[in-house]
N, C-alpha and C positions, 0 to 999 in steps of 0.2 A: 752493935755487930752486927752485921747483916748476916740472912740463914746460907746464902753463897758464900760469903767468905768465912763461915763457920766448916762447909763441910774440906773434908781433909779424907783423900783417899789411902789406903793401908791394907794389909794384912789383915786376912780373917783367922782367925787364933782360935785353940780349945778354948779358951778364957770367952769367948763368943758367944760355945755351944749353944746359948738357951736364945743368944737373940739370932740367931744364924736361923734356927728352928721356926719360931715364931714369925719369921722377915718368909720363910719359906710357904708355910702354914694360913698365912696372911693372903698371897700373892695367885697362890695356887687352892683356895676354895678349899680346905680340907680341916673338916670340920671331924668334933669329938664321935660325931656320928659314925660320921665314914671309921676311921679309927677303930673304936670298940664292934665295928663287923668282923673285923678278920683279926682282932685281941690284941691292937696296938694301947698301951697306955702311955702316956706325956712323958712319963721318966723313961721310957722303954724307947720312943719317935728320938728321945733326944742321943740316947745310948746308942744306936745304932746309927747315928749321923756324925759322931764325935771319928768311927776312922775317915770321915770323907774330907773332916778338921786335918786329919792328921798328917794323908796324902795327897791331898789334891792342894793346887796352887787357889787360894779362893782368893778374893778380892775383893773389898768394900768402902763405901764411902760411907763417913760417920761424922753425925749432926753435936761434936761433942764428944760424947761417948757413945752414944745411939747408933745403932746400925741400923742406916736406911734406906741402900740401894747395894745388891752382892750378884758375885759372878764367878760357880766353882769351875773347876777345868780337870780333869779326872787323868793321872801318867795313863793310859792305855793301848794296846798295841792291835792294830786291824792286817790283815793280810790282801796284797794288793792285787792281783797274777802273780802270783807264786811270792811272793816278795815282801816281809816282813816290817810295816813302816811303822814307828812312833806314832800317836796318834793323838790331840788333845779333845777330848771328850766335856764340851760345853754342857753345864748342865743349871741349877740351881736359881739360874735368873730372878730376876724381880726388884722393886721398888716401891718402897710404897706414896701411894697414890700424890700424898702432897707434896712429895720431891718429883713429880714426873713432869716433862718436859723442860728440863734444864742442861737437857744433853749425858747425865751423871752415866746412864748406862751403853752413850755412844763411848761415852771412853775408858771405862771400865772392859769393853770389849776392847777396845785399840790396846789395851796394858796387859789383857789376857793372850792375845794372838803376839803381842811382844815376847813375851816371857813365852810363847810355844815357840817362837822360833828361837829364842836362845837353847830350850833346851831339846833341839831338832824335832820337836814336833814338826812336820811339815803337811799334816793336815788335820783338819779337824772333821768332827759328825756331830751332830746336835741331833735333839728332837724336838721339832716346831711345833711352838702354840702361835705361832704367826707365821708362815709362811712368806707372803708378804713385807714382814719384817726383815725379818732374816733373810730375809733375796736382798733385801737396800744391799746390807752390812755383806753379803759378799756368801753367802751359804746360798746351794743351790739343794734340787731333790736329786737325790740318788739312787732312792731306792723302792720298792714299795710293797705292802701289804695286800692280804687278797683272802679276803674273805668267804670261807663257803659255807654250808648246808647241804648236807646230804640224808635222805634220807631214808628208813630203816631200809626199806624193799630196796634199795639201791646202792647199797652199801656190795663193794667187790667178793665175788665168788671169792670160797677160799683154792689157793694154789701150792701146791706140792714146793716148801723148800728145803732146805738141805740143814740148816740151824733154825734156833729154838729162841721161844720169847721169855725172859722172867721178869714177874710184876719184884722193884726197888724197894726203897725206899732211897726219895732223892740225896739224901745222904749216901749214898752207898757211890764208892772212889769210881764205879768204873762206867758212871754215868759223865763223870768229867772226860774220863780216858776217852768214854766213846765221842765226844763234840771236839774237846782238841785232837782225835784224829780227823775226822771231817773238818774244821775250823783249818787244818792247816792246806787241804786240797779245796776250799771252797773263798771264790772271790769276795774282796767287801766282808769276810767272816770278824769278829772281833775275837783276836785270842784272851780268853779270859783269866783274869789274875784274881787271888780272892776277891780284892773290891768289886772286880765286875760281877763274880758270881754273888755278890751280897746284893748289889740292886741288882741283878737278876729274878734273885728268893724274894725282895723285901716287899712287892704290897700282896702276895699269897697265899689262898687261902692254905688253913690243915688239914684241908682233907685232898691236897695234890699230892698225886699219885703217879710213881716211874713206869714205864714197859720197854725194857732191853732188848732188843736182839743179838743175841752171838751168833755168829757165821759156825760152821764146824770145826773149824777150828778152837772154840772159844773163845777169840775178837769181837767186843761190843763194834757191833758195824752199826747203828743205829739206839734213839727212842723216843716214844712217846709222853707228854707230860699231860696226864690228863684230869681230868674230876668228872663224877657222875654224879646230877641232882632233878630230879623231876622230871625221870627218864631219858633225857641229853647228855648225849656222852658229847664234855666241851675239852679241846684240844686247846691247849696253852701252847706247844711247840712239837714241830717231829724234823727229827733228824736221819738222813741215811748215807750212807758214805758209798752205795753199788742199789742196783735193781732189786737183789735179794733181799736187802735190809728192807727197803721201802714193802714188796709183798708181802715179809714177813709183820711188821706190822699194822697193816690192813688187817690182815688175817683173824692176828689181834682182837683189833676195833670191829672186824665184821661178827666174832664172837661171840658180843654182846648182842645182838640180831634179837633174843628174847628178852633181853629186859633195859632195851631202849628204843624209842622214836624216829631216832634222828641223832647225826656227829654233826656240829657245831666248833669251826674251828681255824685257826688262820697259814696260812703260807706265806712265807717272803722270800721266794721266788718268783721270775717274770713269768711262772708254767701254771698254767690254769691248771687245776685238778680233774677239770671235767673230760679232757680227752682222755686221760687215760680210764676212765670208768666206762662202762660196756652202757650204765643207763646215763649217756650224758649232759640229762636235764636238768640238772643241778642249777642253784641259786649261787652265785659267786660276785660279789664285790669287790673292785680294787679301789685301793686309797695312797695315798704318795704316805710315806713314812719315815722315814732319815733323812737326813740333808749335810749336804756336807760343803767345804772348801781348803780349797786350798791355801797355805800361810805364808808356806816359802817357794817360789814356785822354782830357783835355781836350785835349794835344795827336794824339790818332790823329783823333779825333774834327772838328778844325779842318779837316785835308784828307781826309776820307773823304764822297767823292762820291755820298751817295744817290740813288735815281731818281727824277729832277723829277716833280709834278704840278701842278694846277691850283690846290691848296689849302696852306695852310699846315700841318704834322704836328707836335704833342707829345709826347711821353714822359717821364713826371718817374717815377726807380727808385735805388731801393739796391745799391749795387753793392759787392759783396765781394772783399776780393783777399787773401790769405793772409802777400804781405809788405810789401804798400807802400801804407803810410798813405794816401798824396796821390789811389789809386786806390778807399778808400773812402768809404762816404758815401753821400747822396743826392746826385742832378743830375739838371739835368731840359736834354733835349736840344729843342730846336728845328727844323726842318726846313722851308728856304725852298720855293717851288715851286719854286724853280732846282734844290735838290737839293742845299744848299749846308746843312752842319749846327754849330748854334751849341748850345755847352754851357757849363753854367755849373753850381754847385757853390750848392744849396737847403737851406733849413732842414729838419729834423724828416725821420720818414719815410716810405715808400711802399711802396703793398699792394704794385707792383710791386717784385722781387726776380731776382739776376740774379750769379754770379759772374765773377771774371777771366776768369776760361775757358771759362764759357759764351759769352761776350759774343763772347768773341774769335775760337772755331767758329762761330758767326752770323757775326757780320759780316765775316768773312772768306769765310763762305756755303760752310763746308764740312755744316752741315747747319743745316735753314730753321727757321725760328722755333717753326711750328705743330708740328712734330716734338720739336723740346726741350722744346714746351710740353707735348705729353704723356708723356713721360718724369720729370718733374719737374724738369728741370734749369733751367727759365724758369717762373717765376710772374707773372700780368698777367691782364688780363680779354680775352674775344675782340674787345673792341674793338679793344686795345691790340696781338694776334698781329696778325689785317687788319690795318692800318697797318704794321706791322714785315715785313711778306709783301709788300707790295707794296713798300714804301722800297728794299726789300735786292734789290742782282741777282743773277742765280739764271745765279751762275757757280760752277764749284767749282777752287779753288788748283791750278795744276800748278806740280808742281818736282821735278827732277828732278838737284839738283846734289847733293852731300856734303863735309861738312869737318866 
């Protein structure tokens, strides 16, 4: 029997844990040396991935009993303009090279997205190892990461704030409480369940430390996660729900002035750090971070909060999706004055044309309609662009997780 005829797609279960791990390590070239640097043993990494196979939707192609291609979907939630969406987090994508170029991953992704649709996960996020590949499959960039470097003499001066900072272990429950408060008011952010927190910490070094800013009332308003090595203050992540917490956390960082030569870290918003510093001549590098794709446009729009207006607005458009037939065709969106949208499939075609990638990045606020029209990603009238500009909130997604 030929290899192609032997291949069967089925669910990857806990009994396939070792194979799942071996395929991941091969595809992403994770060596024993890499694991030992952060204290992982082979048995530890296999056991650490067992919750994935228990809680996630993992699909694979099997050649007999051998797992040769796989994809995992985590059951996550994200906040989109103050609404909670069920999100399918795509990860663990890989195929052994001798089985590549047979369309295996294309079919796995189609099935994974079909399963997401059935579970009402109307949007999917992923970290792209190849942006062009995932664009061809319907995903688009929706968030950036800004890497910055601040010299010790450029650190902000201490500001008086009413609260205080406390160093804590990363297991401290107030860390999760601070993030939960932050995520609920932050567009694009993940609402972290236990699986999300496990993934968030997975590859961190043992010497990671947390510092939490508590406001005057004792509530955790933000935190910085960091480690210090070779006189460099490394920031894994910093969140804050107000300017007071931001200033308080930078006070804490600046207090390390005599111990460090510079601060290096990441920002996951569209707000560069330089403008906030007295000495703004710092090094900042921006790069695309996470991608997303609308899984089911009708499910997604039924939840989506457009900006309220005193009139009813309507948009008829032809949508293209490279993978999913239910996202292909002509649709009409009716936006009520209260901002609630209703979408229905209609007959014929429309002069307004858009693909699922552009629709995703536009509705998530990463790129504005007028910009997308200028670069040829959106085809519609000037009146339609004006309507969309008014209807879509102006916030860029924040996403600091990795899975």
